[in-house]
PDB file with SEQRES, HELIX, SHEET and CRYST1 records, atoms N, CA, C and O in Angstrom:
SEQRES   1 A   86  MET LYS TYR VAL LEU ALA LEU LEU PHE SER LEU SER THR          
SEQRES   2 A   86  LEU ALA LEU ALA ALA GLN GLN ALA PRO ALA PRO LYS LYS          
SEQRES   3 A   86  PRO ALA ALA ALA ALA PRO ALA PRO LYS PRO THR ASN LYS          
SEQRES   4 A   86  TYR ASN ASP ASN VAL ASP ASP ARG MET LYS GLY PRO ASN          
SEQRES   5 A   86  GLY GLU LYS ILE TYR ILE GLY PRO ASN GLY GLY ARG TYR          
SEQRES   6 A   86  TYR LEU LYS GLY ASP ARG LYS VAL TYR VAL GLU TYR LYS          
SEQRES   7 A   86  GLY ASN LYS LYS LYS LYS LYS SER                              
HELIX    1 AA1 LYS A    2  GLN A   20  1                                  19    
SHEET    1 AA1 4 VAL A  44  LYS A  49  0                                        
SHEET    2 AA1 4 LYS A  55  ILE A  58 -1                                        
SHEET    3 AA1 4 ARG A  64  LYS A  68 -1                                        
SHEET    4 AA1 4 ARG A  71  VAL A  75 -1                                        
CRYST1    1.000    1.000    1.000  90.00  90.00  90.00 P 1           1          
ATOM      1  N   MET A   1     -41.618  46.409  -3.424  1.00  0.00           N  
ATOM      2  CA  MET A   1     -40.965  46.145  -4.688  1.00  0.00           C  
ATOM      3  C   MET A   1     -39.479  46.175  -4.559  1.00  0.00           C  
ATOM      4  O   MET A   1     -38.784  45.373  -5.183  1.00  0.00           O  
ATOM      5  N   LYS A   2     -38.967  47.088  -3.759  1.00  0.00           N  
ATOM      6  CA  LYS A   2     -37.587  47.255  -3.610  1.00  0.00           C  
ATOM      7  C   LYS A   2     -36.996  46.072  -2.897  1.00  0.00           C  
ATOM      8  O   LYS A   2     -35.874  45.660  -3.191  1.00  0.00           O  
ATOM      9  N   TYR A   3     -37.764  45.503  -1.927  1.00  0.00           N  
ATOM     10  CA  TYR A   3     -37.337  44.290  -1.205  1.00  0.00           C  
ATOM     11  C   TYR A   3     -37.320  43.006  -2.075  1.00  0.00           C  
ATOM     12  O   TYR A   3     -36.447  42.147  -1.959  1.00  0.00           O  
ATOM     13  N   VAL A   4     -38.310  42.940  -2.921  1.00  0.00           N  
ATOM     14  CA  VAL A   4     -38.345  41.815  -3.854  1.00  0.00           C  
ATOM     15  C   VAL A   4     -37.138  41.861  -4.851  1.00  0.00           C  
ATOM     16  O   VAL A   4     -36.489  40.840  -5.079  1.00  0.00           O  
ATOM     17  N   LEU A   5     -36.858  43.006  -5.416  1.00  0.00           N  
ATOM     18  CA  LEU A   5     -35.693  43.097  -6.231  1.00  0.00           C  
ATOM     19  C   LEU A   5     -34.354  42.742  -5.417  1.00  0.00           C  
ATOM     20  O   LEU A   5     -33.484  42.043  -5.937  1.00  0.00           O  
ATOM     21  N   ALA A   6     -34.239  43.211  -4.231  1.00  0.00           N  
ATOM     22  CA  ALA A   6     -33.056  42.918  -3.438  1.00  0.00           C  
ATOM     23  C   ALA A   6     -33.045  41.406  -3.158  1.00  0.00           C  
ATOM     24  O   ALA A   6     -31.958  40.830  -3.195  1.00  0.00           O  
ATOM     25  N   LEU A   7     -34.136  40.735  -2.888  1.00  0.00           N  
ATOM     26  CA  LEU A   7     -34.191  39.297  -2.620  1.00  0.00           C  
ATOM     27  C   LEU A   7     -33.781  38.613  -3.928  1.00  0.00           C  
ATOM     28  O   LEU A   7     -32.952  37.705  -3.879  1.00  0.00           O  
ATOM     29  N   LEU A   8     -34.295  38.984  -5.052  1.00  0.00           N  
ATOM     30  CA  LEU A   8     -33.951  38.346  -6.320  1.00  0.00           C  
ATOM     31  C   LEU A   8     -32.462  38.419  -6.668  1.00  0.00           C  
ATOM     32  O   LEU A   8     -31.826  37.462  -7.110  1.00  0.00           O  
ATOM     33  N   PHE A   9     -31.943  39.682  -6.421  1.00  0.00           N  
ATOM     34  CA  PHE A   9     -30.554  39.945  -6.626  1.00  0.00           C  
ATOM     35  C   PHE A   9     -29.705  39.044  -5.849  1.00  0.00           C  
ATOM     36  O   PHE A   9     -28.818  38.387  -6.393  1.00  0.00           O  
ATOM     37  N   SER A  10     -29.958  38.986  -4.524  1.00  0.00           N  
ATOM     38  CA  SER A  10     -29.113  38.138  -3.605  1.00  0.00           C  
ATOM     39  C   SER A  10     -29.268  36.672  -3.949  1.00  0.00           C  
ATOM     40  O   SER A  10     -28.279  35.943  -3.870  1.00  0.00           O  
ATOM     41  N   LEU A  11     -30.463  36.180  -4.331  1.00  0.00           N  
ATOM     42  CA  LEU A  11     -30.554  34.791  -4.788  1.00  0.00           C  
ATOM     43  C   LEU A  11     -29.752  34.524  -6.117  1.00  0.00           C  
ATOM     44  O   LEU A  11     -29.114  33.477  -6.234  1.00  0.00           O  
ATOM     45  N   SER A  12     -29.781  35.390  -7.034  1.00  0.00           N  
ATOM     46  CA  SER A  12     -29.044  35.227  -8.263  1.00  0.00           C  
ATOM     47  C   SER A  12     -27.570  35.276  -7.880  1.00  0.00           C  
ATOM     48  O   SER A  12     -26.837  34.464  -8.445  1.00  0.00           O  
ATOM     49  N   THR A  13     -27.060  36.082  -7.034  1.00  0.00           N  
ATOM     50  CA  THR A  13     -25.642  36.077  -6.790  1.00  0.00           C  
ATOM     51  C   THR A  13     -25.259  34.820  -6.145  1.00  0.00           C  
ATOM     52  O   THR A  13     -24.206  34.269  -6.463  1.00  0.00           O  
ATOM     53  N   LEU A  14     -26.059  34.319  -5.239  1.00  0.00           N  
ATOM     54  CA  LEU A  14     -25.817  33.055  -4.544  1.00  0.00           C  
ATOM     55  C   LEU A  14     -25.681  31.902  -5.490  1.00  0.00           C  
ATOM     56  O   LEU A  14     -24.760  31.094  -5.367  1.00  0.00           O  
ATOM     57  N   ALA A  15     -26.662  31.807  -6.513  1.00  0.00           N  
ATOM     58  CA  ALA A  15     -26.598  30.880  -7.489  1.00  0.00           C  
ATOM     59  C   ALA A  15     -25.444  30.950  -8.414  1.00  0.00           C  
ATOM     60  O   ALA A  15     -24.910  29.934  -8.857  1.00  0.00           O  
ATOM     61  N   LEU A  16     -25.036  32.233  -8.723  1.00  0.00           N  
ATOM     62  CA  LEU A  16     -23.837  32.402  -9.547  1.00  0.00           C  
ATOM     63  C   LEU A  16     -22.587  31.917  -8.787  1.00  0.00           C  
ATOM     64  O   LEU A  16     -21.727  31.242  -9.352  1.00  0.00           O  
ATOM     65  N   ALA A  17     -22.509  32.279  -7.481  1.00  0.00           N  
ATOM     66  CA  ALA A  17     -21.367  31.873  -6.706  1.00  0.00           C  
ATOM     67  C   ALA A  17     -21.236  30.366  -6.606  1.00  0.00           C  
ATOM     68  O   ALA A  17     -20.133  29.821  -6.633  1.00  0.00           O  
ATOM     69  N   ALA A  18     -22.383  29.694  -6.490  1.00  0.00           N  
ATOM     70  CA  ALA A  18     -22.423  28.269  -6.345  1.00  0.00           C  
ATOM     71  C   ALA A  18     -22.002  27.554  -7.659  1.00  0.00           C  
ATOM     72  O   ALA A  18     -21.435  26.461  -7.660  1.00  0.00           O  
ATOM     73  N   GLN A  19     -22.327  28.265  -8.797  1.00  0.00           N  
ATOM     74  CA  GLN A  19     -21.864  27.630 -10.057  1.00  0.00           C  
ATOM     75  C   GLN A  19     -20.374  27.838 -10.296  1.00  0.00           C  
ATOM     76  O   GLN A  19     -19.717  26.988 -10.896  1.00  0.00           O  
ATOM     77  N   GLN A  20     -19.862  28.916  -9.849  1.00  0.00           N  
ATOM     78  CA  GLN A  20     -18.487  29.253 -10.026  1.00  0.00           C  
ATOM     79  C   GLN A  20     -17.519  28.483  -8.995  1.00  0.00           C  
ATOM     80  O   GLN A  20     -16.343  28.287  -9.301  1.00  0.00           O  
ATOM     81  N   ALA A  21     -18.014  28.081  -7.841  1.00  0.00           N  
ATOM     82  CA  ALA A  21     -17.273  27.494  -6.871  1.00  0.00           C  
ATOM     83  C   ALA A  21     -16.806  26.107  -7.381  1.00  0.00           C  
ATOM     84  O   ALA A  21     -17.594  25.358  -7.958  1.00  0.00           O  
ATOM     85  N   PRO A  22     -15.492  25.772  -7.155  1.00  0.00           N  
ATOM     86  CA  PRO A  22     -15.124  24.433  -7.652  1.00  0.00           C  
ATOM     87  C   PRO A  22     -15.625  23.344  -6.690  1.00  0.00           C  
ATOM     88  O   PRO A  22     -15.715  23.502  -5.473  1.00  0.00           O  
ATOM     89  N   ALA A  23     -15.927  22.275  -7.325  1.00  0.00           N  
ATOM     90  CA  ALA A  23     -16.496  21.100  -6.534  1.00  0.00           C  
ATOM     91  C   ALA A  23     -15.424  20.681  -5.528  1.00  0.00           C  
ATOM     92  O   ALA A  23     -14.237  20.660  -5.856  1.00  0.00           O  
ATOM     93  N   PRO A  24     -15.835  20.354  -4.325  1.00  0.00           N  
ATOM     94  CA  PRO A  24     -14.851  19.928  -3.350  1.00  0.00           C  
ATOM     95  C   PRO A  24     -14.240  18.599  -3.891  1.00  0.00           C  
ATOM     96  O   PRO A  24     -14.936  17.738  -4.430  1.00  0.00           O  
ATOM     97  N   LYS A  25     -12.888  18.490  -3.711  1.00  0.00           N  
ATOM     98  CA  LYS A  25     -12.242  17.277  -4.174  1.00  0.00           C  
ATOM     99  C   LYS A  25     -12.409  16.124  -3.153  1.00  0.00           C  
ATOM    100  O   LYS A  25     -12.383  16.281  -1.932  1.00  0.00           O  
ATOM    101  N   LYS A  26     -12.576  15.000  -3.771  1.00  0.00           N  
ATOM    102  CA  LYS A  26     -12.683  13.734  -2.951  1.00  0.00           C  
ATOM    103  C   LYS A  26     -11.227  13.362  -2.484  1.00  0.00           C  
ATOM    104  O   LYS A  26     -10.263  13.478  -3.241  1.00  0.00           O  
ATOM    105  N   PRO A  27     -11.137  12.942  -1.287  1.00  0.00           N  
ATOM    106  CA  PRO A  27      -9.836  12.529  -0.804  1.00  0.00           C  
ATOM    107  C   PRO A  27      -9.419  11.345  -1.580  1.00  0.00           C  
ATOM    108  O   PRO A  27     -10.267  10.519  -1.918  1.00  0.00           O  
ATOM    109  N   ALA A  28      -8.147  11.200  -1.894  1.00  0.00           N  
ATOM    110  CA  ALA A  28      -7.545  10.111  -2.673  1.00  0.00           C  
ATOM    111  C   ALA A  28      -7.688   8.787  -1.854  1.00  0.00           C  
ATOM    112  O   ALA A  28      -7.575   8.767  -0.628  1.00  0.00           O  
ATOM    113  N   ALA A  29      -7.921   7.784  -2.547  1.00  0.00           N  
ATOM    114  CA  ALA A  29      -8.164   6.484  -1.838  1.00  0.00           C  
ATOM    115  C   ALA A  29      -6.787   6.086  -1.197  1.00  0.00           C  
ATOM    116  O   ALA A  29      -5.741   6.103  -1.845  1.00  0.00           O  
ATOM    117  N   ALA A  30      -6.860   5.754   0.022  1.00  0.00           N  
ATOM    118  CA  ALA A  30      -5.599   5.326   0.742  1.00  0.00           C  
ATOM    119  C   ALA A  30      -5.170   3.968   0.175  1.00  0.00           C  
ATOM    120  O   ALA A  30      -5.979   3.100  -0.156  1.00  0.00           O  
ATOM    121  N   ALA A  31      -3.812   3.845   0.085  1.00  0.00           N  
ATOM    122  CA  ALA A  31      -3.243   2.477  -0.356  1.00  0.00           C  
ATOM    123  C   ALA A  31      -3.414   1.566   0.782  1.00  0.00           C  
ATOM    124  O   ALA A  31      -3.246   1.952   1.939  1.00  0.00           O  
ATOM    125  N   PRO A  32      -3.739   0.388   0.482  1.00  0.00           N  
ATOM    126  CA  PRO A  32      -3.878  -0.641   1.569  1.00  0.00           C  
ATOM    127  C   PRO A  32      -2.581  -0.831   2.275  1.00  0.00           C  
ATOM    128  O   PRO A  32      -1.502  -0.845   1.684  1.00  0.00           O  
ATOM    129  N   ALA A  33      -2.724  -0.978   3.557  1.00  0.00           N  
ATOM    130  CA  ALA A  33      -1.539  -1.137   4.469  1.00  0.00           C  
ATOM    131  C   ALA A  33      -0.867  -2.460   4.127  1.00  0.00           C  
ATOM    132  O   ALA A  33      -1.529  -3.456   3.836  1.00  0.00           O  
ATOM    133  N   PRO A  34       0.510  -2.448   4.170  1.00  0.00           N  
ATOM    134  CA  PRO A  34       1.163  -3.718   3.942  1.00  0.00           C  
ATOM    135  C   PRO A  34       0.835  -4.743   5.011  1.00  0.00           C  
ATOM    136  O   PRO A  34       0.746  -4.436   6.199  1.00  0.00           O  
ATOM    137  N   LYS A  35       0.658  -5.990   4.539  1.00  0.00           N  
ATOM    138  CA  LYS A  35       0.362  -7.136   5.499  1.00  0.00           C  
ATOM    139  C   LYS A  35       1.519  -7.294   6.477  1.00  0.00           C  
ATOM    140  O   LYS A  35       2.660  -7.507   6.066  1.00  0.00           O  
ATOM    141  N   PRO A  36       1.248  -7.199   7.679  1.00  0.00           N  
ATOM    142  CA  PRO A  36       2.318  -7.483   8.674  1.00  0.00           C  
ATOM    143  C   PRO A  36       2.771  -8.861   8.713  1.00  0.00           C  
ATOM    144  O   PRO A  36       1.948  -9.767   8.574  1.00  0.00           O  
ATOM    145  N   THR A  37       3.986  -9.099   8.886  1.00  0.00           N  
ATOM    146  CA  THR A  37       4.585 -10.492   8.903  1.00  0.00           C  
ATOM    147  C   THR A  37       4.995 -10.849  10.309  1.00  0.00           C  
ATOM    148  O   THR A  37       5.387  -9.958  11.062  1.00  0.00           O  
ATOM    149  N   ASN A  38       4.928 -12.072  10.695  1.00  0.00           N  
ATOM    150  CA  ASN A  38       5.543 -12.564  11.840  1.00  0.00           C  
ATOM    151  C   ASN A  38       6.738 -13.295  11.450  1.00  0.00           C  
ATOM    152  O   ASN A  38       6.661 -14.292  10.732  1.00  0.00           O  
ATOM    153  N   LYS A  39       7.908 -12.812  11.920  1.00  0.00           N  
ATOM    154  CA  LYS A  39       9.187 -13.459  11.520  1.00  0.00           C  
ATOM    155  C   LYS A  39       9.462 -14.885  12.023  1.00  0.00           C  
ATOM    156  O   LYS A  39      10.412 -15.539  11.592  1.00  0.00           O  
ATOM    157  N   TYR A  40       8.588 -15.357  12.964  1.00  0.00           N  
ATOM    158  CA  TYR A  40       8.791 -16.700  13.447  1.00  0.00           C  
ATOM    159  C   TYR A  40       7.858 -17.630  12.805  1.00  0.00           C  
ATOM    160  O   TYR A  40       8.095 -18.833  12.915  1.00  0.00           O  
ATOM    161  N   ASN A  41       6.771 -17.218  12.113  1.00  0.00           N  
ATOM    162  CA  ASN A  41       5.852 -18.050  11.559  1.00  0.00           C  
ATOM    163  C   ASN A  41       5.718 -17.991  10.040  1.00  0.00           C  
ATOM    164  O   ASN A  41       5.113 -18.883   9.445  1.00  0.00           O  
ATOM    165  N   ASP A  42       6.236 -17.026   9.443  1.00  0.00           N  
ATOM    166  CA  ASP A  42       6.183 -16.941   7.982  1.00  0.00           C  
ATOM    167  C   ASP A  42       7.354 -17.713   7.388  1.00  0.00           C  
ATOM    168  O   ASP A  42       8.234 -18.248   8.062  1.00  0.00           O  
ATOM    169  N   ASN A  43       7.279 -17.716   6.100  1.00  0.00           N  
ATOM    170  CA  ASN A  43       8.361 -18.469   5.334  1.00  0.00           C  
ATOM    171  C   ASN A  43       9.369 -17.485   4.689  1.00  0.00           C  
ATOM    172  O   ASN A  43       9.941 -17.802   3.646  1.00  0.00           O  
ATOM    173  N   VAL A  44       9.597 -16.290   5.299  1.00  0.00           N  
ATOM    174  CA  VAL A  44      10.536 -15.306   4.820  1.00  0.00           C  
ATOM    175  C   VAL A  44      11.821 -15.290   5.740  1.00  0.00           C  
ATOM    176  O   VAL A  44      11.729 -15.140   6.958  1.00  0.00           O  
ATOM    177  N   ASP A  45      12.966 -15.445   5.117  1.00  0.00           N  
ATOM    178  CA  ASP A  45      14.134 -15.326   5.967  1.00  0.00           C  
ATOM    179  C   ASP A  45      14.606 -13.854   5.895  1.00  0.00           C  
ATOM    180  O   ASP A  45      15.087 -13.378   4.866  1.00  0.00           O  
ATOM    181  N   ASP A  46      14.438 -13.142   7.072  1.00  0.00           N  
ATOM    182  CA  ASP A  46      14.711 -11.743   7.062  1.00  0.00           C  
ATOM    183  C   ASP A  46      16.122 -11.499   7.408  1.00  0.00           C  
ATOM    184  O   ASP A  46      16.470 -10.336   7.614  1.00  0.00           O  
ATOM    185  N   ARG A  47      16.960 -12.443   7.494  1.00  0.00           N  
ATOM    186  CA  ARG A  47      18.392 -12.322   7.769  1.00  0.00           C  
ATOM    187  C   ARG A  47      19.208 -12.301   6.440  1.00  0.00           C  
ATOM    188  O   ARG A  47      20.382 -11.929   6.455  1.00  0.00           O  
ATOM    189  N   MET A  48      18.619 -12.680   5.345  1.00  0.00           N  
ATOM    190  CA  MET A  48      19.276 -12.710   4.042  1.00  0.00           C  
ATOM    191  C   MET A  48      18.474 -11.833   3.013  1.00  0.00           C  
ATOM    192  O   MET A  48      17.290 -11.530   3.165  1.00  0.00           O  
ATOM    193  N   LYS A  49      19.212 -11.483   2.012  1.00  0.00           N  
ATOM    194  CA  LYS A  49      18.644 -10.711   0.817  1.00  0.00           C  
ATOM    195  C   LYS A  49      19.164 -11.391  -0.359  1.00  0.00           C  
ATOM    196  O   LYS A  49      20.264 -11.942  -0.326  1.00  0.00           O  
ATOM    197  N   GLY A  50      18.381 -11.380  -1.464  1.00  0.00           N  
ATOM    198  CA  GLY A  50      18.780 -11.920  -2.753  1.00  0.00           C  
ATOM    199  C   GLY A  50      19.860 -11.016  -3.373  1.00  0.00           C  
ATOM    200  O   GLY A  50      20.207 -10.001  -2.770  1.00  0.00           O  
ATOM    201  N   PRO A  51      20.421 -11.360  -4.594  1.00  0.00           N  
ATOM    202  CA  PRO A  51      21.457 -10.564  -5.176  1.00  0.00           C  
ATOM    203  C   PRO A  51      21.026  -9.126  -5.527  1.00  0.00           C  
ATOM    204  O   PRO A  51      21.869  -8.229  -5.546  1.00  0.00           O  
ATOM    205  N   ASN A  52      19.761  -8.897  -5.797  1.00  0.00           N  
ATOM    206  CA  ASN A  52      19.315  -7.533  -6.108  1.00  0.00           C  
ATOM    207  C   ASN A  52      18.361  -7.075  -5.002  1.00  0.00           C  
ATOM    208  O   ASN A  52      17.492  -6.245  -5.270  1.00  0.00           O  
ATOM    209  N   GLY A  53      18.484  -7.573  -3.789  1.00  0.00           N  
ATOM    210  CA  GLY A  53      17.617  -7.161  -2.695  1.00  0.00           C  
ATOM    211  C   GLY A  53      16.320  -7.837  -2.571  1.00  0.00           C  
ATOM    212  O   GLY A  53      15.409  -7.389  -1.875  1.00  0.00           O  
ATOM    213  N   GLU A  54      16.244  -8.967  -3.282  1.00  0.00           N  
ATOM    214  CA  GLU A  54      14.864  -9.740  -3.240  1.00  0.00           C  
ATOM    215  C   GLU A  54      14.716 -10.370  -1.830  1.00  0.00           C  
ATOM    216  O   GLU A  54      15.691 -10.559  -1.102  1.00  0.00           O  
ATOM    217  N   LYS A  55      13.488 -10.673  -1.497  1.00  0.00           N  
ATOM    218  CA  LYS A  55      13.195 -11.350  -0.297  1.00  0.00           C  
ATOM    219  C   LYS A  55      13.663 -12.872  -0.508  1.00  0.00           C  
ATOM    220  O   LYS A  55      13.587 -13.447  -1.593  1.00  0.00           O  
ATOM    221  N   ILE A  56      14.147 -13.436   0.649  1.00  0.00           N  
ATOM    222  CA  ILE A  56      14.573 -14.774   0.539  1.00  0.00           C  
ATOM    223  C   ILE A  56      13.455 -15.623   1.239  1.00  0.00           C  
ATOM    224  O   ILE A  56      13.050 -15.315   2.360  1.00  0.00           O  
ATOM    225  N   TYR A  57      13.015 -16.600   0.610  1.00  0.00           N  
ATOM    226  CA  TYR A  57      11.936 -17.493   1.147  1.00  0.00           C  
ATOM    227  C   TYR A  57      12.592 -18.789   1.600  1.00  0.00           C  
ATOM    228  O   TYR A  57      13.624 -19.205   1.073  1.00  0.00           O  
ATOM    229  N   ILE A  58      11.977 -19.404   2.573  1.00  0.00           N  
ATOM    230  CA  ILE A  58      12.441 -20.716   3.153  1.00  0.00           C  
ATOM    231  C   ILE A  58      11.454 -21.742   2.622  1.00  0.00           C  
ATOM    232  O   ILE A  58      10.244 -21.600   2.797  1.00  0.00           O  
ATOM    233  N   GLY A  59      11.975 -22.774   1.974  1.00  0.00           N  
ATOM    234  CA  GLY A  59      11.227 -23.912   1.464  1.00  0.00           C  
ATOM    235  C   GLY A  59      10.778 -24.809   2.526  1.00  0.00           C  
ATOM    236  O   GLY A  59      11.218 -24.634   3.663  1.00  0.00           O  
ATOM    237  N   PRO A  60       9.895 -25.813   2.264  1.00  0.00           N  
ATOM    238  CA  PRO A  60       9.463 -26.721   3.263  1.00  0.00           C  
ATOM    239  C   PRO A  60      10.516 -27.553   3.886  1.00  0.00           C  
ATOM    240  O   PRO A  60      10.425 -27.943   5.050  1.00  0.00           O  
ATOM    241  N   ASN A  61      11.547 -27.833   3.087  1.00  0.00           N  
ATOM    242  CA  ASN A  61      12.717 -28.614   3.727  1.00  0.00           C  
ATOM    243  C   ASN A  61      13.900 -27.764   4.171  1.00  0.00           C  
ATOM    244  O   ASN A  61      14.971 -28.291   4.470  1.00  0.00           O  
ATOM    245  N   GLY A  62      13.698 -26.404   4.214  1.00  0.00           N  
ATOM    246  CA  GLY A  62      14.706 -25.535   4.708  1.00  0.00           C  
ATOM    247  C   GLY A  62      15.540 -24.855   3.749  1.00  0.00           C  
ATOM    248  O   GLY A  62      16.401 -24.052   4.110  1.00  0.00           O  
ATOM    249  N   GLY A  63      15.296 -25.174   2.409  1.00  0.00           N  
ATOM    250  CA  GLY A  63      16.094 -24.511   1.369  1.00  0.00           C  
ATOM    251  C   GLY A  63      15.774 -23.087   1.263  1.00  0.00           C  
ATOM    252  O   GLY A  63      14.644 -22.714   1.577  1.00  0.00           O  
ATOM    253  N   ARG A  64      16.674 -22.234   0.844  1.00  0.00           N  
ATOM    254  CA  ARG A  64      16.483 -20.857   0.644  1.00  0.00           C  
ATOM    255  C   ARG A  64      16.404 -20.463  -0.821  1.00  0.00           C  
ATOM    256  O   ARG A  64      17.245 -20.903  -1.605  1.00  0.00           O  
ATOM    257  N   TYR A  65      15.441 -19.660  -1.222  1.00  0.00           N  
ATOM    258  CA  TYR A  65      15.267 -19.213  -2.625  1.00  0.00           C  
ATOM    259  C   TYR A  65      14.724 -17.990  -2.675  1.00  0.00           C  
ATOM    260  O   TYR A  65      14.184 -17.519  -1.674  1.00  0.00           O  
ATOM    261  N   TYR A  66      14.797 -17.266  -3.923  1.00  0.00           N  
ATOM    262  CA  TYR A  66      14.100 -16.009  -4.166  1.00  0.00           C  
ATOM    263  C   TYR A  66      13.436 -16.181  -5.491  1.00  0.00           C  
ATOM    264  O   TYR A  66      13.862 -16.993  -6.312  1.00  0.00           O  
ATOM    265  N   LEU A  67      12.314 -15.363  -5.724  1.00  0.00           N  
ATOM    266  CA  LEU A  67      11.586 -15.477  -6.881  1.00  0.00           C  
ATOM    267  C   LEU A  67      12.116 -14.541  -7.920  1.00  0.00           C  
ATOM    268  O   LEU A  67      12.318 -13.350  -7.686  1.00  0.00           O  
ATOM    269  N   LYS A  68      12.355 -15.164  -9.174  1.00  0.00           N  
ATOM    270  CA  LYS A  68      12.802 -14.332 -10.338  1.00  0.00           C  
ATOM    271  C   LYS A  68      11.790 -14.687 -11.426  1.00  0.00           C  
ATOM    272  O   LYS A  68      11.838 -15.767 -12.015  1.00  0.00           O  
ATOM    273  N   GLY A  69      10.857 -13.735 -11.682  1.00  0.00           N  
ATOM    274  CA  GLY A  69       9.775 -14.032 -12.497  1.00  0.00           C  
ATOM    275  C   GLY A  69       8.718 -14.956 -11.871  1.00  0.00           C  
ATOM    276  O   GLY A  69       8.088 -14.601 -10.875  1.00  0.00           O  
ATOM    277  N   ASP A  70       8.538 -16.103 -12.444  1.00  0.00           N  
ATOM    278  CA  ASP A  70       7.751 -17.045 -11.840  1.00  0.00           C  
ATOM    279  C   ASP A  70       8.475 -18.331 -11.364  1.00  0.00           C  
ATOM    280  O   ASP A  70       7.860 -19.340 -11.019  1.00  0.00           O  
ATOM    281  N   ARG A  71       9.755 -18.231 -11.370  1.00  0.00           N  
ATOM    282  CA  ARG A  71      10.502 -19.439 -11.004  1.00  0.00           C  
ATOM    283  C   ARG A  71      11.337 -19.174  -9.722  1.00  0.00           C  
ATOM    284  O   ARG A  71      11.684 -18.031  -9.428  1.00  0.00           O  
ATOM    285  N   LYS A  72      11.648 -20.240  -8.979  1.00  0.00           N  
ATOM    286  CA  LYS A  72      12.364 -20.182  -7.799  1.00  0.00           C  
ATOM    287  C   LYS A  72      13.850 -20.286  -8.062  1.00  0.00           C  
ATOM    288  O   LYS A  72      14.237 -21.198  -8.793  1.00  0.00           O  
ATOM    289  N   VAL A  73      14.679 -19.479  -7.561  1.00  0.00           N  
ATOM    290  CA  VAL A  73      16.105 -19.564  -7.756  1.00  0.00           C  
ATOM    291  C   VAL A  73      16.662 -19.835  -6.393  1.00  0.00           C  
ATOM    292  O   VAL A  73      16.603 -18.978  -5.511  1.00  0.00           O  
ATOM    293  N   TYR A  74      17.205 -21.017  -6.203  1.00  0.00           N  
ATOM    294  CA  TYR A  74      17.755 -21.373  -4.876  1.00  0.00           C  
ATOM    295  C   TYR A  74      19.075 -20.755  -4.697  1.00  0.00           C  
ATOM    296  O   TYR A  74      19.836 -20.608  -5.653  1.00  0.00           O  
ATOM    297  N   VAL A  75      19.406 -20.344  -3.361  1.00  0.00           N  
ATOM    298  CA  VAL A  75      20.672 -19.805  -3.059  1.00  0.00           C  
ATOM    299  C   VAL A  75      21.309 -20.725  -2.001  1.00  0.00           C  
ATOM    300  O   VAL A  75      20.637 -21.428  -1.246  1.00  0.00           O  
ATOM    301  N   GLU A  76      22.655 -20.671  -2.000  1.00  0.00           N  
ATOM    302  CA  GLU A  76      23.366 -21.595  -1.088  1.00  0.00           C  
ATOM    303  C   GLU A  76      23.208 -21.034   0.336  1.00  0.00           C  
ATOM    304  O   GLU A  76      23.281 -19.823   0.546  1.00  0.00           O  
ATOM    305  N   TYR A  77      22.986 -21.954   1.332  1.00  0.00           N  
ATOM    306  CA  TYR A  77      22.827 -21.466   2.621  1.00  0.00           C  
ATOM    307  C   TYR A  77      23.521 -22.478   3.548  1.00  0.00           C  
ATOM    308  O   TYR A  77      23.219 -23.672   3.536  1.00  0.00           O  
ATOM    309  N   LYS A  78      24.459 -21.958   4.347  1.00  0.00           N  
ATOM    310  CA  LYS A  78      25.118 -22.848   5.300  1.00  0.00           C  
ATOM    311  C   LYS A  78      24.774 -22.341   6.713  1.00  0.00           C  
ATOM    312  O   LYS A  78      25.126 -21.221   7.081  1.00  0.00           O  
ATOM    313  N   GLY A  79      24.128 -23.127   7.442  1.00  0.00           N  
ATOM    314  CA  GLY A  79      23.634 -22.691   8.767  1.00  0.00           C  
ATOM    315  C   GLY A  79      22.457 -23.625   9.133  1.00  0.00           C  
ATOM    316  O   GLY A  79      22.196 -24.649   8.500  1.00  0.00           O  
ATOM    317  N   ASN A  80      21.797 -23.202  10.165  1.00  0.00           N  
ATOM    318  CA  ASN A  80      20.671 -23.965  10.584  1.00  0.00           C  
ATOM    319  C   ASN A  80      19.606 -23.877   9.587  1.00  0.00           C  
ATOM    320  O   ASN A  80      19.347 -22.777   9.100  1.00  0.00           O  
ATOM    321  N   LYS A  81      18.949 -24.941   9.227  1.00  0.00           N  
ATOM    322  CA  LYS A  81      17.912 -24.925   8.193  1.00  0.00           C  
ATOM    323  C   LYS A  81      16.660 -24.255   8.687  1.00  0.00           C  
ATOM    324  O   LYS A  81      15.966 -23.591   7.917  1.00  0.00           O  
ATOM    325  N   LYS A  82      16.364 -24.411   9.920  1.00  0.00           N  
ATOM    326  CA  LYS A  82      15.114 -23.870  10.439  1.00  0.00           C  
ATOM    327  C   LYS A  82      15.494 -22.614  11.303  1.00  0.00           C  
ATOM    328  O   LYS A  82      16.551 -22.545  11.930  1.00  0.00           O  
ATOM    329  N   LYS A  83      14.546 -21.632  11.282  1.00  0.00           N  
ATOM    330  CA  LYS A  83      14.824 -20.413  12.019  1.00  0.00           C  
ATOM    331  C   LYS A  83      14.564 -20.809  13.573  1.00  0.00           C  
ATOM    332  O   LYS A  83      13.735 -21.661  13.895  1.00  0.00           O  
ATOM    333  N   LYS A  84      15.304 -20.149  14.426  1.00  0.00           N  
ATOM    334  CA  LYS A  84      15.103 -20.342  15.833  1.00  0.00           C  
ATOM    335  C   LYS A  84      13.938 -19.585  16.355  1.00  0.00           C  
ATOM    336  O   LYS A  84      13.741 -18.429  15.980  1.00  0.00           O  
ATOM    337  N   LYS A  85      13.153 -20.182  17.204  1.00  0.00           N  
ATOM    338  CA  LYS A  85      12.019 -19.527  17.784  1.00  0.00           C  
ATOM    339  C   LYS A  85      12.506 -19.065  19.083  1.00  0.00           C  
ATOM    340  O   LYS A  85      13.091 -19.856  19.824  1.00  0.00           O  
ATOM    341  N   SER A  86      12.294 -17.750  19.444  1.00  0.00           N  
ATOM    342  CA  SER A  86      12.728 -17.174  20.642  1.00  0.00           C  
ATOM    343  C   SER A  86      11.597 -16.562  21.345  1.00  0.00           C  
ATOM    344  O   SER A  86      11.773 -15.999  22.426  1.00  0.00           O  
TER     345      SER A  86                                                      
END                                                                             
């Protein structure tokens, strides 16, 4: 009888401890890694920045522009129209 009471007591304390233990936190979802760019094949001119630090894109005919909202704002560019491949 003494052993049965001791077993019941230990089981009840384990159940109580399991109820009081906080649930393990799930790790936060990692942010997706930024897509790597190849500066010789993409259409971003990494040598220039827009007036507020925007990315400068190269158009199909070599014009430089940045995006402001949904529109393209072209910037003056004097130099080689195409990027040099090295």
